[in-house]
C-alpha positions in Angstrom: -45.4 154.5 -125.6 -44.6 151.2 -127.2 -47.2 148.5 -126.5 -44.5 146.0 -125.7 -44.1 144.9 -122.1 -41.1 145.7 -119.8 -39.2 143.4 -117.5 -35.9 144.1 -115.8 -33.5 142.0 -113.8 -32.1 143.1 -110.5 -29.9 146.2 -110.8 -31.2 147.3 -114.2 -32.5 150.7 -113.1 -31.9 152.6 -116.3 -34.6 152.1 -118.9 -37.6 150.3 -117.6 -40.3 149.8 -115.0 -37.9 150.4 -112.1 -36.8 153.7 -113.6 -40.4 154.6 -114.0 -41.0 154.2 -110.3 -37.8 155.8 -109.2 -38.7 159.0 -110.9 -42.1 158.9 -109.2 -40.8 158.6 -105.7 -41.0 156.0 -103.0 -42.6 152.6 -103.5 -45.2 151.1 -101.2 -46.8 147.7 -101.1 -50.3 147.5 -102.6 -50.7 143.8 -102.3 -48.7 140.8 -101.0 -49.2 138.1 -103.5 -47.0 135.6 -101.7 -43.7 135.4 -99.8 -41.7 136.1 -103.0 -44.0 138.4 -105.0 -45.3 141.9 -104.3 -47.5 144.3 -106.1 -46.1 147.8 -105.5 -47.3 151.3 -106.4 -45.6 154.7 -106.6 -46.8 158.1 -105.4 -48.8 158.5 -108.6 -50.6 155.2 -108.3 -48.4 153.5 -111.0 -48.3 149.7 -110.4 -45.6 147.1 -110.8 -45.2 143.4 -110.0 -41.8 142.7 -108.3 -40.2 139.4 -107.3 -37.4 138.5 -104.9 -36.6 135.7 -102.5 -38.6 136.4 -99.3 -39.6 139.8 -100.5 -43.2 139.4 -99.3 -42.5 137.5 -96.1 -44.3 139.2 -93.1 -44.8 142.4 -95.2 -47.9 144.5 -94.9 -49.9 146.7 -97.3 -48.7 150.3 -97.2 -45.1 149.5 -96.2 -42.2 151.0 -98.1 -40.1 148.6 -100.1 -36.5 148.9 -101.3 -36.0 148.5 -105.1 -32.5 147.1 -104.6 -34.2 143.9 -103.2 -36.0 143.2 -106.5 -34.8 140.3 -108.7 -37.4 140.8 -111.4 -39.9 143.6 -112.2 -42.9 143.4 -114.5 -44.9 146.5 -115.6 -47.7 146.6 -118.1 -48.6 149.9 -119.9 -52.3 148.9 -119.9 -54.2 148.8 -116.6 -56.3 145.8 -117.7 -53.2 143.9 -118.6 -51.5 144.9 -115.3 -54.5 143.6 -113.4 -54.5 140.3 -115.4 -50.7 139.9 -114.6 -51.4 140.4 -110.9 -54.0 137.7 -110.9 -51.8 135.4 -113.0 -49.0 135.7 -110.5 -51.4 134.2 -107.9 -52.3 131.2 -110.1 -49.0 130.0 -111.6 -45.5 129.3 -110.2 -43.3 132.4 -110.6 -40.7 130.1 -112.3 -43.1 129.7 -115.2 -43.5 133.4 -115.5 -39.7 133.9 -115.6 -39.4 131.0 -118.1 -42.0 132.7 -120.4 -40.2 136.0 -120.1 -37.0 134.4 -121.3 -38.8 132.7 -124.2 -40.3 136.0 -125.3 -37.0 137.7 -125.2 -35.8 135.1 -127.7 -39.0 135.4 -129.8 -38.4 139.2 -130.0 -35.1 138.6 -131.7 -36.6 136.4 -134.3 -39.6 138.4 -135.5 -39.7 141.8 -137.2 -43.0 142.9 -135.7 -43.4 144.4 -132.2 -45.1 142.1 -129.7 -48.1 143.2 -127.6 -47.4 143.2 -123.9 -50.3 140.7 -123.4 -48.2 137.9 -124.8 -46.4 137.5 -121.4 -49.8 136.9 -119.8 -51.4 134.6 -122.4 -48.2 132.6 -123.1 -47.3 132.1 -119.4 -50.8 131.0 -118.7 -50.7 128.5 -121.5 -47.3 127.1 -120.7 -48.0 126.7 -117.0 -51.3 124.9 -117.9 -49.6 122.6 -120.4 -46.9 121.7 -117.8 -49.6 121.0 -115.2 -51.5 118.8 -117.7 -48.4 116.9 -118.5 -47.8 116.2 -114.8 -51.3 114.8 -114.6 -50.8 112.6 -117.7 -53.1 114.6 -119.9 -52.0 115.6 -123.4 -53.8 117.5 -126.2 -53.0 117.3 -129.9 -54.0 120.1 -132.3 -56.0 118.8 -135.3 -55.1 122.1 -137.0 -51.4 121.7 -136.6 -50.7 121.2 -140.3 -52.6 124.4 -141.2 -50.8 126.4 -138.5 -47.5 125.1 -139.8 -48.4 126.1 -143.3 -49.7 129.6 -142.6 -47.3 130.6 -139.9 -44.1 128.6 -140.3 -41.9 131.1 -138.5 -44.1 131.2 -135.5 -44.5 127.4 -135.5 -40.7 127.0 -135.4 -40.6 129.4 -132.5 -43.2 127.2 -130.8 -40.8 124.3 -131.3 -38.0 126.3 -129.8 -40.2 127.0 -126.8 -40.8 123.3 -126.3 -37.1 122.5 -126.3 -36.4 125.2 -123.7 -39.3 124.1 -121.6 -38.0 120.5 -121.6 -34.5 121.7 -120.7 -35.6 124.0 -117.9 -38.5 122.0 -116.4 -38.0 118.4 -117.7 -41.5 118.5 -118.9 -41.5 116.8 -122.3 -44.6 118.4 -123.8 -46.4 116.9 -126.8 -44.8 118.2 -130.0 -48.3 119.4 -131.1 -48.0 122.1 -128.4 -45.9 124.1 -130.8 -49.0 124.7 -132.9 -50.9 126.0 -129.8 -48.0 128.3 -128.9 -47.7 129.8 -132.5 -51.1 131.5 -132.5 -50.3 133.3 -129.2 -47.3 134.8 -131.0 -49.4 135.7 -134.1 -52.1 137.2 -131.9 -49.5 139.4 -130.1 -48.2 140.7 -133.5 -51.8 141.5 -134.6 -52.7 143.3 -131.5 -49.9 145.8 -132.2 -51.4 146.3 -135.7 -54.7 147.0 -133.9 -53.1 149.7 -131.7 -51.6 151.3 -134.8 -55.0 151.3 -136.5 -56.8 149.5 -139.2 -59.1 150.8 -142.0 -62.4 152.0 -140.5 -64.7 149.2 -139.7 -62.1 146.5 -140.4 -60.9 144.2 -137.7 -57.2 143.1 -138.0 -58.4 139.6 -137.2 -60.3 139.5 -140.5 -57.0 139.1 -142.2 -56.5 135.7 -140.5 -57.5 132.4 -142.1 -60.9 131.3 -140.7 -59.4 128.4 -138.7 -57.0 130.7 -136.8 -59.8 133.1 -136.0 -61.6 130.4 -134.1 -58.5 128.8 -132.5 -58.4 131.0 -129.4 -62.0 130.0 -128.6 -61.3 126.4 -129.2 -58.3 126.5 -126.8 -60.4 128.3 -124.2 -63.3 125.8 -124.4 -60.9 122.9 -124.1 -59.3 124.5 -121.1 -62.6 125.0 -119.4 -63.7 121.4 -120.1 -60.4 120.0 -118.7 -60.6 122.0 -115.5 
């Protein structure tokens, strides 16, 4: 199975998560996340996040659900990633998840490498947090922006594209430096696919990164914790 994530719009029942569940039998509600988001499972215990207007309103755990009501579906191959996605859906607006999905679809057309499914989670979390910071008048600049631009120009340009789309869709005019925070998420997603394919024994795929990029995820995480 490819490590890339799957997402389908309503009606696309041919080659994705919805098809996966159709083959497995009826769908039942595992968790009501909110009025518009459900976590559902099939007869085999396979899990999927589904969205739709009013889909979760007055619904209960264990009830059957009709796939024709789904507007979007999200299924992760990894159980840990699926659990993280479920938690993320409780923390950020679903519009931010949809926006991130659209951005990733564009990114996939611009890079030659496969993207790990975790990109949807990490990038959606980052974008939603950045938008929230902007609304509260807080902005970060990346002192390593020049280095990111130099080492990963393609991913940096994709980060700039993301900012343009975010501005158009949400009217949140994020700091241009955010492109250099988005770029490492893309790089990391590419490297995680390399990890799944395998590296020389005892060698981490992250060892091929410049030292400043190796420490960037920790820097972002610590900054996030300090701001919260």
